[in-house]
N, CA, C and O of each residue as an XYZ file, in Angstrom:
316
protein
N      -1.293     -8.182    -14.451
C      -2.192     -9.127    -13.809
C      -1.557    -10.506    -13.827
O      -0.958    -10.922    -14.818
N      -1.698    -11.197    -12.722
C      -1.111    -12.516    -12.591
C      -2.151    -13.607    -12.747
O      -3.277    -13.353    -13.173
N      -1.769    -14.806    -12.403
C      -2.661    -15.952    -12.486
C      -3.119    -16.398    -11.107
O      -3.675    -17.487    -10.965
N      -2.898    -15.584    -10.100
C      -3.261    -15.942     -8.738
C      -4.773    -15.869     -8.537
O      -5.487    -15.256     -9.331
N      -5.251    -16.501     -7.465
C      -6.679    -16.550     -7.154
C      -7.113    -15.431     -6.209
O      -8.303    -15.132     -6.117
N      -6.181    -14.819     -5.516
C      -6.478    -13.718     -4.610
C      -5.502    -12.577     -4.891
O      -4.414    -12.817     -5.415
N      -5.869    -11.353     -4.554
C      -4.944    -10.227     -4.766
C      -3.680    -10.410     -3.928
O      -3.745    -10.840     -2.777
N      -2.533    -10.079     -4.515
C      -1.269    -10.160     -3.788
C      -0.663     -8.771     -3.709
O      -0.585     -8.051     -4.704
N      -0.232     -8.407     -2.502
C       0.364     -7.094     -2.272
C       1.696     -7.286     -1.577
O       1.788     -7.971     -0.558
N       2.727     -6.676     -2.138
C       4.042     -6.676     -1.512
C       4.406     -5.256     -1.117
O       4.073     -4.308     -1.828
N       5.074     -5.104     -0.014
C       5.479     -3.779      0.454
C       6.993     -3.782      0.605
O       7.541     -4.496      1.444
N       7.657     -2.985     -0.206
C       9.120     -2.888     -0.173
C       9.499     -1.550      0.458
O       9.147     -0.489     -0.059
N      10.205     -1.608      1.556
C      10.580     -0.402      2.286
C      12.098     -0.271      2.253
O      12.816     -1.150      2.729
N      12.576      0.825      1.692
C      14.004      1.032      1.508
C      14.678      1.554      2.774
O      14.161      2.447      3.446
N      15.835      0.983      3.086
C      16.590      1.471      4.238
C      17.315      2.777      3.911
O      17.792      3.462      4.817
N      17.401      3.126      2.636
C      17.982      4.424      2.272
C      17.008      5.556      2.603
O      17.419      6.645      3.005
N      15.725      5.285      2.430
C      14.706      6.303      2.713
C      14.360      6.325      4.196
O      14.227      7.394      4.791
N      14.212      5.141      4.791
C      13.883      5.009      6.211
C      15.088      4.383      6.905
O      15.231      3.160      6.917
N      15.946      5.206      7.477
C      17.187      4.685      8.050
C      16.959      3.884      9.331
O      17.716      2.957      9.620
N      15.935      4.227     10.097
C      15.663      3.516     11.353
C      14.684      2.370     11.106
O      13.734      2.503     10.335
N      14.929      1.255     11.766
C      14.051      0.095     11.618
C      12.634      0.401     12.091
O      11.666     -0.102     11.523
N      12.512      1.220     13.123
C      11.173      1.559     13.620
C      10.393      2.349     12.577
O       9.180      2.179     12.453
N      11.075      3.210     11.826
C      10.411      3.958     10.758
C       9.997      3.032      9.618
O       8.904      3.169      9.068
N      10.870      2.092      9.264
C      10.532      1.131      8.202
C       9.325      0.295      8.605
O       8.429      0.060      7.794
N       9.301     -0.150      9.844
C       8.178     -0.963     10.317
C       6.886     -0.166     10.358
O       5.829     -0.679      9.990
N       6.958      1.080     10.800
C       5.750      1.914     10.843
C       5.218      2.169      9.442
O       4.009      2.096      9.221
N       6.098      2.466      8.490
C       5.671      2.689      7.109
C       5.014      1.430      6.552
O       3.981      1.503      5.887
N       5.615      0.285      6.827
C       5.057     -0.990      6.355
C       3.677     -1.240      6.962
O       2.759     -1.675      6.267
N       3.536     -0.967      8.254
C       2.238     -1.168      8.917
C       1.168     -0.239      8.365
O       0.031     -0.662      8.156
N       1.516      1.024      8.127
C       0.544      1.981      7.587
C       0.035      1.537      6.216
O      -1.166      1.574      5.948
N       0.955      1.119      5.360
C       0.568      0.694      4.019
C      -0.234     -0.603      4.077
O      -1.233     -0.742      3.371
N       0.184     -1.541      4.899
C      -0.525     -2.814      5.026
C      -1.950     -2.599      5.533
O      -2.884     -3.239      5.050
N      -2.116     -1.713      6.491
C      -3.445     -1.422      7.031
C      -4.346     -0.817      5.959
O      -5.527     -1.157      5.880
N      -3.806      0.067      5.144
C      -4.595      0.674      4.073
C      -5.018     -0.381      3.056
O      -6.163     -0.382      2.605
N      -4.109     -1.271      2.694
C      -4.464     -2.317      1.727
C      -5.466     -3.300      2.312
O      -6.333     -3.788      1.587
N      -5.373     -3.605      3.606
C      -6.333     -4.517      4.228
C      -7.741     -3.953      4.174
O      -8.711     -4.706      4.089
N      -7.859     -2.640      4.222
C      -9.175     -2.006      4.195
C      -9.842     -2.102      2.830
O     -11.070     -2.084      2.740
N      -9.041     -2.204      1.755
C      -9.636     -2.219      0.417
C      -9.386     -3.519     -0.346
O      -9.678     -3.593     -1.540
N      -8.857     -4.530      0.313
C      -8.514     -5.769     -0.385
C      -9.740     -6.414     -1.039
O      -9.603     -7.082     -2.064
N     -10.906     -6.232     -0.481
C     -12.122     -6.798     -1.059
C     -12.511     -6.165     -2.385
O     -13.250     -6.771     -3.162
N     -12.033     -4.971     -2.655
C     -12.355     -4.272     -3.899
C     -11.360     -4.567     -5.015
O     -11.628     -4.266     -6.178
N     -10.222     -5.150     -4.675
C      -9.183     -5.406     -5.666
C      -9.541     -6.600     -6.541
O     -10.152     -7.554     -6.059
N      -9.168     -6.564     -7.827
C      -9.369     -7.734     -8.685
C      -8.560     -8.919     -8.149
O      -7.481     -8.734     -7.586
N      -9.080    -10.120     -8.325
C      -8.430    -11.288     -7.726
C      -7.093    -11.626     -8.370
O      -6.272    -12.298     -7.745
N      -6.849    -11.185     -9.587
C      -5.617    -11.564    -10.278
C      -4.528    -10.504    -10.204
O      -3.515    -10.611    -10.895
N      -4.722     -9.490     -9.381
C      -3.771     -8.369     -9.359
C      -2.577     -8.656     -8.438
O      -2.714     -9.284     -7.389
N      -1.427     -8.185     -8.856
C      -0.196     -8.214     -8.062
C       0.277     -6.769     -7.911
O       0.476     -6.083     -8.913
N       0.456     -6.300     -6.697
C       0.861     -4.917     -6.439
C       2.105     -4.915     -5.560
O       2.196     -5.672     -4.594
N       3.064     -4.055     -5.904
C       4.215     -3.808     -5.046
C       4.154     -2.338     -4.642
O       4.204     -1.455     -5.498
N       4.048     -2.077     -3.358
C       3.961     -0.717     -2.839
C       5.326     -0.271     -2.344
O       6.014     -1.012     -1.642
N       5.713      0.936     -2.711
C       6.977      1.532     -2.287
C       6.676      2.827     -1.551
O       6.555      3.872     -2.191
N       6.551      2.797     -0.232
C       6.202      4.007      0.511
C       7.307      5.064      0.453
O       8.497      4.750      0.456
N       6.884      6.302      0.402
C       7.806      7.442      0.432
C       8.010      7.894      1.873
O       7.251      7.512      2.764
N       9.028      8.700      2.095
C       9.366      9.150      3.444
C       8.232      9.952      4.089
O       8.093      9.935      5.312
N       7.438     10.638      3.309
C       6.358     11.458      3.844
C       5.231     10.675      4.478
O       4.394     11.262      5.164
N       5.179      9.366      4.274
C       4.084      8.564      4.811
C       4.072      8.570      6.334
O       3.021      8.371      6.943
N       5.210      8.791      6.949
C       5.271      8.797      8.412
C       4.629     10.040      9.014
O       4.282     10.047     10.195
N       4.470     11.085      8.219
C       3.928     12.328      8.736
C       2.434     12.510      8.550
O       1.899     13.565      8.893
N       1.736     11.495      8.007
C       0.301     11.634      7.777
C      -0.466     10.600      8.595
O       0.102      9.616      9.069
N      -1.760     10.842      8.751
C      -2.615      9.930      9.500
C      -2.930      8.703      8.646
O      -2.869      8.755      7.418
N      -3.264      7.613      9.308
C      -3.573      6.380      8.579
C      -4.812      6.540      7.698
O      -4.901      5.917      6.641
N      -5.761      7.363      8.121
C      -6.942      7.595      7.284
C      -6.577      8.331      5.997
O      -7.189      8.104      4.954
N      -5.579      9.210      6.072
C      -5.116      9.904      4.874
C      -4.391      8.949      3.929
O      -4.506      9.073      2.710
N      -3.647      8.000      4.488
C      -2.972      7.000      3.663
C      -4.013      6.173      2.921
O      -3.856      5.902      1.731
N      -5.072      5.771      3.612
C      -6.142      4.984      2.994
C      -6.822      5.764      1.884
O      -7.045      5.220      0.802
N      -7.158      7.021      2.122
C      -7.847      7.804      1.092
C      -6.935      8.062     -0.109
O      -7.397      8.030     -1.249
N      -5.648      8.318      0.133
C      -4.715      8.512     -0.981
C      -4.564      7.236     -1.804
O      -4.512      7.290     -3.033
N      -4.493      6.092     -1.131
C      -4.386      4.821     -1.831
C      -5.636      4.550     -2.658
O      -5.542      4.159     -3.822
N      -6.797      4.756     -2.064
C      -8.050      4.526     -2.777
C      -8.161      5.447     -3.992
O      -8.584      5.010     -5.063
N      -7.784      6.718     -3.834
C      -7.832      7.642     -4.962
C      -6.873      7.232     -6.072
O      -7.215      7.325     -7.251
N      -5.687      6.784     -5.710
C      -4.708      6.359     -6.719
C      -5.221      5.135     -7.472
O      -5.082      5.061     -8.692
N      -5.807      4.183     -6.765
C      -6.314      2.989     -7.421
C      -7.530      3.294     -8.281
O      -7.732      2.654     -9.313
N      -8.347      4.266     -7.872
C      -9.487      4.681     -8.697
C      -9.018      5.395     -9.953
O      -9.574      5.184    -11.030
N      -7.996      6.241     -9.826
C      -7.461      6.949    -10.995
C      -6.892      5.984    -12.020
O      -6.964      6.240    -13.222
N      -6.331      4.881    -11.556
C      -5.768      3.873    -12.465
C      -6.810      2.870    -12.910
O      -6.498      1.934    -13.646
N      -8.055      3.056    -12.469
C      -9.195      2.192    -12.809
C      -8.971      0.753    -12.358
O      -9.362     -0.192    -13.043
N      -8.342      0.599    -11.207
C      -8.131     -0.733    -10.637
C      -9.308     -1.104     -9.746
O      -9.726     -2.261     -9.710
N      -9.848     -0.108     -9.017
C     -11.048     -0.329     -8.212
C     -12.118      0.643     -8.699
O     -11.807      1.699     -9.250
N     -13.383      0.276     -8.492
C     -14.477      1.175     -8.944
C     -14.621      2.410     -8.079
O     -15.488      3.246     -8.335
């Protein structure tokens, strides 16, 4: 947890995993969209760095959101 006033999310996309720029951009957009949907539930002092895996390109954005929400609930970050 940081000292910030709002939740901060960083998305790091590796060029080793996503060789094409279009794939890197799509992965970044999918993750960013999922975080935008739940940013209101995140604690204000949290800092998160997301590292998408190659499989993220093969799933729907709604599945990315539900997987993210489940992961954050399992870690007790969101209720």
